[in-house]
C-alpha positions in Angstrom: 308.7 1.0 128.4 310.0 4.5 129.4 309.4 5.9 125.9 305.9 4.6 126.1 305.4 6.5 129.4 306.8 9.6 127.8 304.4 9.2 125.0 301.5 9.0 127.4 302.6 12.2 129.2 302.8 14.1 125.9 299.5 12.7 124.7 297.8 13.9 128.0 298.6 17.5 126.9 295.8 17.1 124.3 293.4 16.3 127.1 294.7 18.9 129.6 294.4 21.9 127.3 290.7 21.7 126.7 290.1 20.7 130.4 292.1 23.8 131.4 290.0 26.0 129.2 286.8 24.4 130.5 288.0 24.8 134.1 288.8 28.5 133.6 285.3 29.0 132.1 283.6 27.4 135.0 285.6 29.4 137.5 284.8 32.6 135.6 281.1 31.7 135.6 281.2 30.9 139.3 282.8 34.1 140.6 282.0 36.6 137.9 278.4 35.6 137.0 277.5 34.2 140.4 276.7 30.7 139.1 278.1 29.1 142.3 276.6 25.7 141.5 279.3 25.3 138.8 282.1 25.3 141.3 281.7 21.8 142.6 281.7 20.2 139.1 284.9 22.2 138.3 286.6 21.0 141.4 285.6 17.4 140.8 286.9 17.6 137.2 290.3 18.9 138.2 290.6 16.6 141.2 289.9 13.6 139.1 292.6 14.5 136.6 295.0 15.2 139.5 294.3 11.9 141.2 294.9 10.0 138.0 298.3 11.8 137.7 299.2 11.0 141.3 298.5 7.4 140.7 300.3 7.3 137.3 303.4 9.1 138.7 303.5 6.9 141.8 303.5 3.7 139.6 306.2 5.1 137.3 308.6 6.5 139.9 307.8 4.2 142.9 307.2 7.2 145.2 303.6 7.5 146.2 302.0 11.0 146.1 299.4 11.1 148.9 296.1 13.0 148.3 296.3 16.4 149.9 292.6 17.1 150.3 291.1 18.0 153.6 288.6 15.5 155.0 285.0 15.9 153.9 282.7 17.7 156.4 280.4 15.4 158.3 276.7 15.4 157.5 274.7 18.1 159.4 273.1 17.0 162.6 269.8 18.4 163.9 269.6 20.3 167.1 267.4 19.6 170.1 264.5 21.3 168.2 265.0 19.2 165.1 266.3 22.2 163.1 269.6 22.3 161.2 271.9 25.3 161.7 274.1 26.9 159.1 275.9 30.0 160.4 273.0 32.0 162.0 270.2 30.5 160.0 268.0 27.5 160.9 266.7 25.1 158.3 264.2 22.3 158.5 266.1 20.2 155.9 269.8 19.3 156.0 270.1 19.9 152.3 271.2 23.6 152.4 273.5 23.3 155.5 275.2 20.3 153.8 275.6 22.3 150.5 277.1 25.2 152.5 279.5 23.0 154.4 280.6 21.4 151.2 281.1 24.7 149.5 283.2 26.0 152.4 285.2 22.8 152.4 286.1 23.0 148.7 286.8 26.7 148.6 289.0 26.9 151.7 291.0 23.7 150.9 294.5 24.9 149.7 294.7 21.7 147.6 291.8 23.0 145.4 293.8 26.0 144.2 297.1 24.0 144.0 295.4 21.6 141.6 294.2 24.5 139.5 297.7 26.0 139.4 299.1 22.5 138.5 296.6 22.1 135.7 297.5 25.5 134.3 301.2 25.0 134.4 301.5 21.3 133.7 301.4 21.5 129.9 304.1 24.1 129.9 306.3 22.0 132.2 305.9 19.0 129.9 306.9 21.1 126.9 309.9 22.5 128.8 311.0 18.9 129.8 310.4 17.5 126.3 314.1 17.5 125.3 315.1 15.7 128.5 312.1 13.3 128.2 313.0 12.3 124.7 316.8 12.1 125.2 317.0 10.8 128.8 313.6 9.3 129.6 314.4 8.0 133.0 315.8 11.4 134.2 312.9 13.3 132.6 310.3 11.1 134.3 312.0 11.7 137.6 312.0 15.4 137.1 308.4 15.3 136.1 307.7 13.3 139.3 309.4 16.0 141.4 307.2 18.7 139.7 304.0 16.8 140.4 305.1 16.2 144.0 305.7 19.9 144.5 302.1 20.8 143.8 300.1 17.6 144.2 301.5 16.1 147.3 299.9 16.3 150.8 300.6 19.3 152.9 301.2 19.3 156.6 297.8 20.8 157.2 296.0 18.1 155.2 298.0 15.3 156.9 297.1 16.8 160.3 293.4 17.1 159.4 293.4 13.5 158.2 295.0 12.3 161.4 292.4 14.3 163.4 289.6 12.7 161.4 291.0 9.3 161.9 291.5 9.8 165.6 287.9 11.0 165.9 286.7 7.9 164.1 288.8 5.6 166.3 287.5 7.4 169.4 283.9 6.9 168.3 284.6 3.2 167.7 286.3 2.8 171.0 283.4 4.6 172.8 280.9 2.4 171.0 282.8 -0.7 171.9 283.0 0.4 175.6 279.3 1.2 175.7 278.5 -2.3 174.3 280.7 -3.9 176.9 279.0 -2.0 179.7 275.6 -3.0 178.4 276.8 -6.6 178.3 278.1 -6.5 181.8 274.8 -4.8 183.0 272.8 -7.5 181.3 274.8 -10.3 182.8 274.5 -8.8 186.3 270.8 -8.2 185.9 269.8 -11.5 184.3 272.3 -13.7 186.2 273.8 -12.5 189.4 271.0 -10.2 190.5 268.3 -12.8 189.8 270.2 -15.4 191.8 270.7 -12.9 194.8 266.9 -12.2 194.8 266.2 -15.9 194.8 268.6 -16.4 197.8 266.9 -13.6 199.7 263.5 -15.2 199.1 264.8 -18.6 200.2 266.3 -17.2 203.4 263.1 -15.4 204.1 261.1 -18.6 203.8 263.6 -20.4 206.0 263.2 -17.8 208.6 259.5 -18.2 208.7 259.8 -22.0 209.0 262.6 -22.0 211.5 260.2 -22.4 214.6 257.4 -24.4 213.0 259.4 -26.8 210.8 263.2 -26.8 211.5 263.8 -29.7 209.0 262.2 -27.7 206.1 264.1 -24.6 207.2 267.4 -26.5 207.2 266.6 -27.8 203.7 265.9 -24.2 202.5 269.2 -23.1 204.1 271.0 -25.8 202.1 269.4 -24.6 198.9 270.4 -21.1 199.7 274.0 -22.2 200.3 274.1 -24.0 196.9 272.6 -20.9 195.3 275.2 -18.7 196.9 277.9 -21.0 195.5 276.4 -20.8 192.0 276.1 -17.0 192.4 279.8 -16.7 193.3 280.7 -18.8 190.2 278.5 -16.6 188.0 280.0 -13.4 189.5 283.5 -14.8 188.9 282.6 -15.4 185.3 281.4 -11.8 184.9 284.6 -10.6 186.5 286.6 -12.7 184.1 284.6 -11.1 181.3 285.7 -7.6 182.5 289.4 -8.3 182.9 290.6 -11.8 183.7 293.0 -11.9 186.8 295.4 -14.2 185.0 295.7 -11.6 182.3 296.7 -8.8 184.7 299.0 -11.1 186.7 300.7 -13.3 184.2 300.3 -11.5 180.9 298.9 -12.3 177.5 300.8 -15.5 176.9 299.7 -17.3 180.0 296.2 -15.9 179.8 295.8 -17.3 176.3 297.2 -20.7 177.4 294.7 -20.8 180.3 291.9 -19.9 177.8 293.0 -22.8 175.6 292.9 -25.2 178.5 289.4 -24.2 179.3 288.2 -24.4 175.7 286.0 -27.2 174.5 288.5 -27.9 171.7 292.0 -29.2 171.8 294.0 -26.0 171.2 297.7 -25.6 170.6 299.3 -22.2 171.5 302.6 -20.8 170.2 303.7 -17.4 171.7 306.8 -15.5 170.6 306.8 -12.1 172.3 309.9 -10.4 173.6 308.0 -8.0 175.8 304.4 -7.7 177.2 302.1 -5.4 175.3 300.3 -2.6 177.2 297.3 -3.7 179.3 294.6 -2.3 176.9 296.3 -4.2 174.0 296.5 -7.4 176.0 292.8 -7.1 176.8 291.7 -6.5 173.2 293.8 -9.5 171.9 292.6 -11.8 174.7 288.9 -11.1 174.2 289.4 -11.4 170.4 291.0 -14.8 170.8 288.3 -15.9 173.2 285.6 -14.9 170.8 287.3 -16.7 167.9 287.7 -19.9 169.9 284.0 -19.7 170.9 283.0 -19.3 167.3 285.1 -22.2 166.2 283.4 -24.4 168.8 279.8 -23.2 168.5 279.4 -22.2 164.9 282.3 -23.8 163.0 282.1 -27.4 164.2 285.8 -27.5 164.5 287.8 -30.4 166.1 291.0 -28.6 166.7 292.4 -25.0 166.8 295.8 -23.3 166.8 296.8 -19.9 168.1 300.0 -18.2 167.1 301.0 -14.9 168.8 304.1 -13.3 167.4 305.8 -10.0 167.6 308.0 -8.3 164.9 309.6 -5.2 166.3 306.7 -3.0 167.4 304.1 -4.9 165.5 301.9 -7.7 166.9 300.3 -10.5 164.8 297.8 -13.0 166.1 296.6 -16.0 164.0 293.8 -18.2 165.1 293.1 -21.2 162.8 290.6 -24.1 163.1 289.6 -27.0 161.0 285.9 -26.3 161.1 283.2 -25.9 158.4 284.3 -22.3 157.4 281.9 -19.6 156.2 282.9 -17.1 158.9 281.7 -13.6 157.8 281.6 -10.4 159.9 278.3 -9.5 158.1 276.7 -12.6 159.7 277.5 -11.5 163.2 279.1 -14.1 165.5 281.1 -11.5 167.4 283.4 -10.6 164.5 282.1 -7.1 164.3 282.9 -6.7 168.0 286.5 -7.9 167.3 286.9 -5.3 164.6 285.7 -2.5 166.9 288.2 -3.6 169.6 291.1 -3.6 167.1 290.1 -0.3 165.6 291.0 1.4 168.8 294.6 0.5 168.1 294.5 0.9 164.3 294.4 -2.9 164.1 292.9 -4.9 161.2 291.4 -8.4 161.0 291.8 -10.6 157.9 289.6 -13.6 157.5 290.0 -16.6 155.2 287.1 -18.9 155.7 285.9 -20.7 152.5 282.9 -23.0 152.6 284.0 -26.3 154.0 286.9 -24.8 155.9 289.4 -24.3 157.3 289.1 -20.9 158.9 292.2 -18.6 159.4 291.8 -15.3 161.2 294.8 -12.9 161.4 294.8 -9.9 163.7 297.5 -7.3 162.9 298.2 -4.5 165.3 300.9 -2.0 164.2 303.2 -0.3 166.6 301.6 -1.6 169.8 304.6 -3.5 171.3 307.2 -1.7 173.4 310.7 -1.7 171.9 313.5 -1.9 174.4 316.6 -0.8 172.6 320.0 -1.8 174.0 323.3 -0.7 172.7 325.6 -3.7 172.1 328.8 -3.7 174.0 331.4 -4.0 171.3 335.1 -4.8 171.8 337.2 -1.7 171.6 338.8 -2.6 168.3 335.3 -3.2 166.8 333.9 0.0 168.2 336.8 1.9 166.8 336.4 0.3 163.4 332.6 1.2 163.4 333.4 4.8 164.3 336.1 5.0 161.6 333.7 3.6 159.0 331.0 6.1 159.9 333.4 9.0 159.9 335.1 8.3 156.6 332.5 6.5 154.4 331.1 9.8 153.2 334.4 10.8 151.5 334.4 8.1 148.7 330.6 8.0 148.4 329.8 11.7 147.9 332.8 14.0 147.0 334.7 11.2 145.2 331.8 9.3 143.8 328.4 10.9 143.4 329.5 14.5 142.9 332.0 13.6 140.0 329.3 11.5 138.4 326.9 14.6 138.4 329.8 16.7 136.9 330.3 14.1 134.2 326.7 13.8 133.3 326.2 17.6 133.0 329.6 18.3 131.4 331.0 20.5 134.1 334.6 21.3 133.4 335.6 22.1 137.0 337.8 19.3 138.4 338.4 20.7 141.9 339.7 17.9 144.2 337.8 15.1 142.5 340.3 12.3 141.9 338.4 10.6 139.0 338.2 13.8 136.9 342.1 14.0 136.7 342.4 10.5 135.2 342.1 9.7 131.4 338.5 9.6 130.2 338.4 5.8 129.9 339.3 5.4 133.6 337.0 8.1 135.0 333.7 6.1 135.2 335.3 2.9 136.6 337.0 5.0 139.3 333.7 6.8 140.1 331.8 3.4 140.3 334.6 2.1 142.6 334.3 5.1 144.9 330.5 4.8 145.2 330.8 1.0 145.8 333.5 1.6 148.5 331.4 4.2 150.3 328.3 2.1 150.3 330.2 -0.9 151.5 331.7 1.0 154.4 328.3 2.2 155.5 326.9 -1.3 155.3 329.8 -2.7 157.3 329.2 0.0 160.0 325.6 -1.1 160.3 326.2 -4.9 160.1 329.0 -5.2 162.6 327.0 -4.2 165.7 324.0 -6.3 164.6 326.2 -9.3 164.1 327.7 -8.8 167.5 324.3 -8.9 169.2 323.7 -12.3 167.7 326.9 -13.8 169.0 326.9 -15.8 172.3 327.0 -13.5 175.2 325.7 -10.6 173.2 322.9 -8.3 174.3 320.1 -9.6 172.1 316.8 -10.0 173.8 315.6 -13.6 173.4 311.9 -14.1 173.0 309.8 -16.4 175.1 308.3 -19.4 173.4 305.7 -21.7 174.8 303.2 -24.2 173.6 
């Protein structure tokens, strides 16, 4: 397996050399002859080869090398006069501003030139590593992975730019979701509550006119106005619940979802395992998502029963809503699923749907790092605390200077023995002693970690016990 990978690396030199020559020719034509339209094909060519190498090295070494490229510029937007601006020039079409933005993006991205440097030096590095790759393939592949990570990995600037782009996208989604909610509330107030209030006013006006001439009719109209006011109050409460249910603010997500299940047209079972309440915005997003999913199960899915499972794992929150309906749920078909995705996007949440034709439907909402973590230090007995401290303070000695460092000296044939115990022993005993020292050091660190965790799970420990309800 490893020799096959080494063979692939060596064979790639045959591809990289002509690509390097072609890349240099394109760069020369771009900057020496002024053929600037050749720069983008050159960058795409080199980036494609670099991306393939990142993927290949990540699969072979298990350490992913993230793409270092800055985010692409957004498409040009017209001004108030319908013109597109690029620097100090106005254009009627977005083609030239888009080309200029893309040119600036490619030529100012440090990863562009790091890729070119990697392409130029990579064949030489492979040739230099050839003895190690052929004799010790595993070590050679690791060294090659370190070389690729040096030039092909993401930089701090590219990571920051990607985070800014992601935050801008999330902000736009949150703003769009908020605007949609405001439009929905305005529509409900206009079509429901406002219309009812206008009708009540007209009824009271008619009753006032009939009060002297026909008191019986006036009393009947007043009764209708009283009924209409009661209906209006019910409608207004429904709108308020749609903004932020009082039970959610007062009792939290668990009780709010249980109340939602009780009001549902379906028999719904609820299981909640949360050690701590999420923040109010997270609670609201999850509550309305669950409400929408239950409504879909009753209206569109033809379900008979549904189950809700809300569970926390450290800082992560997972919500699963399942029903035994007809299936076929698809965000592309509407039914509020797009709105749920927009709500979750504000918290970097994702929604996974399994809804084959004929059912059942399972919807999972995953929100990472949204739950507060209340860390408590376990109160260990003195002897156990002293043992943990001793293990932390002394475990480094057998692991590093008596284990890993002598192993490195043995591998590279260093004659210096210093104070490494294993190197003073006869050769047949050296590797067993080194292995024992490494095992001893690792065991001591593991014990130092396990002892406090095990203590928190004992009766009377400080472990936070989650609430559970159905």
